[in-house]
C-alpha positions as CSV (number, residue, x, y, z in Angstrom):
1,X,168.9,212.7,105.9
2,X,170.7,212.4,102.7
3,X,172.7,215.3,101.0
4,X,170.4,215.0,98.0
5,X,167.2,215.1,100.3
6,X,168.6,218.1,101.8
7,X,168.9,220.0,98.6
8,X,165.6,218.9,97.8
9,X,164.1,220.3,100.9
10,X,165.9,223.4,100.4
11,X,164.9,224.0,97.3
12,X,161.1,223.1,97.9
13,X,161.2,225.4,100.9
14,X,163.4,228.5,100.0
15,X,161.8,231.5,101.3
16,X,158.9,229.6,102.6
17,X,159.5,230.8,106.2
18,X,159.0,234.4,105.0
19,X,155.8,234.2,103.2
20,X,152.5,234.5,104.9
21,X,149.8,232.2,104.8
22,X,147.5,232.4,102.2
23,X,143.7,233.3,103.5
24,X,141.0,231.0,103.0
25,X,138.3,232.4,101.1
26,X,135.7,233.9,103.0
27,X,136.5,231.8,106.0
28,X,135.0,232.8,109.4
29,X,137.2,234.8,111.5
30,X,139.0,233.2,114.4
31,X,141.3,236.1,116.6
32,X,144.8,234.9,115.5
33,X,147.9,235.7,117.8
34,X,151.9,235.6,117.6
35,X,153.2,232.4,118.2
36,X,156.3,233.7,120.5
37,X,158.8,234.8,118.1
38,X,158.3,232.6,115.3
39,X,156.7,235.0,113.1
40,X,153.6,232.9,112.8
41,X,150.1,234.3,113.7
42,X,148.0,231.3,114.7
43,X,144.3,230.9,115.5
44,X,143.7,230.9,119.0
45,X,141.9,227.4,118.7
46,X,144.2,224.5,117.0
47,X,143.0,221.3,115.6
48,X,144.5,218.5,117.9
49,X,145.5,215.5,116.1
50,X,145.4,212.8,118.8
51,X,143.5,210.3,120.1
52,X,140.5,212.3,119.5
53,X,141.1,213.2,116.3
54,X,141.4,209.7,115.3
55,X,138.1,208.6,117.4
56,X,136.1,211.4,115.5
57,X,137.3,210.3,111.9
58,X,136.7,206.2,111.1
59,X,138.2,206.3,108.0
60,X,140.8,208.4,106.0
61,X,138.0,210.1,104.2
62,X,136.2,211.4,107.5
63,X,139.7,212.6,108.8
64,X,140.0,214.8,105.3
65,X,136.8,216.0,105.8
66,X,137.2,216.9,109.5
67,X,140.4,218.7,108.8
68,X,138.8,220.6,105.6
69,X,136.0,221.7,108.1
70,X,138.3,222.7,110.9
71,X,140.1,225.0,108.0
72,X,136.8,226.3,106.5
73,X,136.0,227.4,110.3
74,X,139.1,229.5,110.7
75,X,141.6,227.4,111.9
76,X,144.9,227.8,110.7
77,X,147.0,225.8,113.3
78,X,147.1,221.8,112.9
79,X,149.0,219.8,115.7
80,X,150.0,216.2,115.1
81,X,152.7,213.6,115.9
82,X,154.4,210.8,114.5
83,X,153.0,208.2,117.3
84,X,149.4,209.6,116.6
85,X,147.7,206.2,115.3
86,X,151.4,205.4,114.3
87,X,151.6,207.7,111.5
88,X,147.9,207.5,110.6
89,X,147.0,210.9,112.0
90,X,149.9,212.5,109.8
91,X,148.8,210.5,106.8
92,X,145.1,211.9,107.0
93,X,146.1,215.6,107.3
94,X,148.4,214.8,104.3
95,X,145.4,214.0,102.1
96,X,144.2,217.8,102.9
97,X,147.5,219.3,102.9
98,X,148.5,218.5,99.3
99,X,145.6,221.1,98.4
100,X,145.6,223.2,101.0
101,X,149.1,223.6,102.5
102,X,149.4,227.3,102.1
103,X,146.2,227.8,104.5
104,X,147.9,226.4,107.6
105,X,150.6,226.2,109.7
106,X,151.8,222.3,110.0
107,X,153.2,221.0,113.1
108,X,154.4,217.4,114.0
109,X,156.5,215.6,117.1
110,X,159.0,213.2,117.7
111,X,159.4,211.0,120.8
112,X,162.8,209.8,119.6
113,X,165.8,211.4,121.5
114,X,168.8,210.1,119.1
115,X,169.8,212.3,115.9
116,X,169.5,208.9,113.9
117,X,166.2,207.8,114.9
118,X,164.7,211.3,115.0
119,X,165.7,212.0,111.3
120,X,164.3,208.7,110.3
121,X,161.0,209.9,111.7
122,X,160.9,213.3,110.5
123,X,161.6,212.1,106.9
124,X,158.6,209.9,107.2
125,X,156.6,212.5,108.7
126,X,157.2,214.9,105.7
127,X,156.1,211.8,103.3
128,X,153.1,211.2,105.5
129,X,151.8,214.6,105.8
130,X,153.0,215.4,101.7
131,X,154.9,218.6,102.7
132,X,158.5,219.4,102.2
133,X,158.7,221.4,105.7
134,X,157.2,221.7,109.1
135,X,156.3,225.0,110.3
136,X,156.7,223.8,114.0
137,X,158.6,220.4,114.8
138,X,158.5,219.6,118.6
139,X,160.3,217.3,121.1
140,X,157.7,215.3,122.4
141,X,156.8,214.0,125.9
142,X,159.5,215.3,128.4
143,X,159.1,213.4,131.6
144,X,160.1,213.7,135.1
145,X,163.0,211.4,134.9
146,X,164.1,213.0,131.5
147,X,167.8,212.7,130.5
148,X,168.4,216.2,129.2
149,X,172.4,215.4,128.7
150,X,171.0,212.7,126.0
151,X,168.7,215.6,124.3
152,X,171.7,217.8,124.1
153,X,174.5,215.6,123.0
154,X,176.3,215.7,119.8
155,X,174.0,213.0,118.8
156,X,170.9,213.9,120.5
157,X,167.9,215.8,118.8
158,X,168.6,219.1,119.9
159,X,171.3,219.8,117.6
160,X,169.5,218.1,115.0
161,X,166.7,220.3,115.6
162,X,168.8,223.3,115.2
163,X,170.1,221.8,112.0
164,X,166.9,221.3,110.4
165,X,166.0,224.7,111.1
166,X,169.3,226.1,109.9
167,X,168.2,224.2,106.5
168,X,164.7,225.7,106.6
169,X,163.3,222.2,106.8
170,X,161.3,223.3,109.9
171,X,160.9,227.0,110.6
172,X,160.7,226.6,114.4
173,X,161.0,223.5,117.2
174,X,159.7,223.4,120.5
175,X,159.1,220.8,123.4
176,X,155.9,219.2,124.9
177,X,154.8,217.3,128.1
178,X,151.9,216.8,130.3
179,X,153.7,215.1,133.1
180,X,157.1,217.4,134.0
181,X,156.5,221.2,134.3
182,X,159.9,221.1,136.4
183,X,162.1,219.0,134.1
184,X,160.8,221.0,131.3
185,X,161.8,224.6,132.6
186,X,165.6,223.0,133.3
187,X,165.5,221.6,129.4
188,X,164.9,225.2,128.5
189,X,167.3,226.6,130.7
190,X,170.2,224.6,129.1
191,X,168.9,225.2,125.5
192,X,169.9,228.5,124.3
193,X,167.5,228.2,121.3
194,X,163.7,227.0,121.7
195,X,160.5,228.5,120.3
196,X,157.4,227.2,121.9
197,X,156.1,225.1,124.5
198,X,153.4,222.9,124.7
199,X,151.6,222.2,128.1
200,X,148.5,221.5,130.2
201,X,146.5,224.7,130.7
202,X,143.3,224.1,132.6
203,X,141.7,224.8,136.1
204,X,143.1,222.4,137.9
205,X,146.3,223.3,139.2
206,X,147.8,219.8,139.6
207,X,147.7,218.5,135.8
208,X,150.2,215.9,135.6
209,X,148.0,212.8,135.4
210,X,144.3,214.3,136.8
211,X,144.7,212.6,139.8
212,X,141.8,212.4,142.6
213,X,143.6,214.4,144.9
214,X,146.1,217.4,144.4
215,X,149.5,217.6,145.7
216,X,150.2,221.0,146.4
217,X,154.0,220.2,146.9
218,X,154.6,218.0,143.7
219,X,156.2,220.5,141.4
220,X,155.8,218.6,138.3
221,X,152.4,219.6,137.9
222,X,152.1,222.9,138.5
223,X,152.3,224.3,134.6
224,X,151.0,227.6,135.3
225,X,153.3,228.4,138.5
226,X,156.6,226.8,136.7
227,X,157.1,226.4,133.1
228,X,154.9,229.1,132.0
229,X,156.4,231.8,133.6
230,X,159.8,230.7,132.5
231,X,158.4,230.6,128.6
232,X,156.8,233.9,129.1
233,X,160.1,235.5,130.1
234,X,161.8,234.1,127.2
235,X,159.0,235.1,124.8
236,X,158.3,231.6,123.8
237,X,155.1,230.8,122.2
238,X,152.8,229.0,124.4
239,X,150.5,226.2,123.1
240,X,147.7,225.0,125.3
241,X,146.9,221.3,125.6
242,X,144.8,219.1,128.0
243,X,142.3,221.9,128.0
244,X,139.1,219.9,128.7
245,X,141.2,216.7,130.0
246,X,139.6,214.7,126.8
247,X,136.2,215.9,127.8
248,X,136.3,214.7,131.4
249,X,135.8,218.0,132.9
250,X,132.9,218.8,130.6
251,X,129.4,218.4,131.7
252,X,127.0,219.5,134.9
253,X,127.7,219.1,138.8
254,X,130.9,219.2,141.0
255,X,134.1,219.2,138.8
256,X,132.6,219.7,135.7
257,X,131.7,222.8,133.5
258,X,131.3,223.7,129.7
259,X,133.7,222.8,126.8
260,X,133.2,226.8,126.0
261,X,134.2,227.7,129.5
262,X,137.4,225.6,129.9
263,X,138.2,227.0,126.3
264,X,137.8,230.2,127.2
265,X,139.9,229.6,130.2
266,X,143.1,228.2,128.4
267,X,142.8,230.9,125.7
268,X,142.8,233.6,128.5
269,X,145.9,232.7,130.1
270,X,148.5,235.1,129.6
271,X,151.0,234.2,126.7
272,X,148.6,231.4,125.4
273,X,148.8,231.6,121.5
274,X,146.4,228.6,120.6
275,X,144.6,225.9,122.5
276,X,144.8,222.8,120.4
277,X,141.4,220.4,121.0
278,X,141.0,217.1,119.6
279,X,137.0,217.1,118.9
280,X,136.2,213.4,119.7
281,X,133.0,214.0,117.4
282,X,132.7,216.5,114.8
283,X,130.0,218.3,116.6
284,X,132.2,218.9,118.9
285,X,134.6,220.7,116.6
286,X,131.9,223.1,115.1
287,X,131.1,224.1,119.0
288,X,134.6,224.8,119.6
289,X,135.1,226.6,116.3
290,X,131.6,228.7,117.7
291,X,133.6,229.6,120.7
292,X,136.8,230.5,118.9
293,X,134.8,232.7,116.6
294,X,133.0,234.6,119.4
295,X,136.0,234.4,122.3
296,X,135.6,237.1,124.6
297,X,138.4,236.6,127.7
298,X,137.4,235.2,130.9
299,X,137.3,237.7,133.5
300,X,140.1,236.8,136.3
301,X,137.1,236.2,139.0
302,X,135.6,233.8,136.8
303,X,138.7,231.9,136.3
304,X,139.2,231.9,139.9
305,X,135.7,230.4,140.4
306,X,136.3,227.8,137.9
307,X,139.6,226.6,139.7
308,X,137.5,226.4,142.8
309,X,134.6,224.8,141.3
310,X,136.8,222.1,139.5
311,X,138.8,221.6,142.5
312,X,135.8,220.6,144.8
313,X,134.9,217.2,143.9
314,X,137.1,213.8,144.4
315,X,137.9,212.9,140.8
316,X,139.3,209.9,139.1
317,X,139.9,211.2,135.3
318,X,142.0,210.3,132.5
319,X,145.9,210.1,132.8
320,X,146.2,208.4,136.4
321,X,148.8,205.7,135.0
322,X,152.3,207.3,134.7
323,X,152.9,205.5,131.6
324,X,150.4,207.0,130.0
325,X,150.9,208.0,126.2
326,X,148.5,209.8,124.1
327,X,149.0,207.8,121.2
């Protein structure tokens, strides 16, 4: 990033981190929670910007309409990543953000690990989303064999994140992954600064690839046992994903339940600030909004019943391929 660009960003965003979000006029209320120590109060339902978002809106105009409907419904947390549709999801968000930036917290992610590549992608993200800063920027897709030394190196992404935060071009940063609970915990232990974690939270113990059989001895899949306690101990903001396994857990019969139950399960997990869901269809967004607007915590007994029910049936679901990428 050029010095000119940095000065431009700083001038545009001076004091932005200290300002509260503008409230949307007469927006339905969704409960909000502190996102760790970031100072952000986020809606317990966030809009996921990945493959299901792109499936729900075939054109940029449809995408903008969906984002507007989400904000009008009380969502103030927008999830995205540079890789989603090769920047298309970010661009569709940008159509809305140029007019409604002050109403929402804007996030994105990069899977780059080197400073130069990540910085170039970050600048494209700002351009795509038509904003001068991000509220949260995330190291995307930490893997079980992740080279942590590369991330932490002088020319790696971690020092770059610290620099962007110091410049107030990003308000906070975090890590994401749906394969590597153990490796993500190890990374947290080596980073003095980190604000958030984004990982699977659903009633299945082994969430890595949503395999047909559990492996109780596989630590990489046990996010609620390994990663979340470490995140809570640090006071990090916890963001839940893969809440419905892209809808594959939704339905009737063995191994299935309602989307509302799965949302309530994730939202009731201790420490979770928000659950991001790509709606798949506009009507799914409306149903999810209704669940969030009327949210009541899922009792512990019901959480345990759901875990037993969803674990009872053999399953063949999404993310079986370790090479899977939600892009």
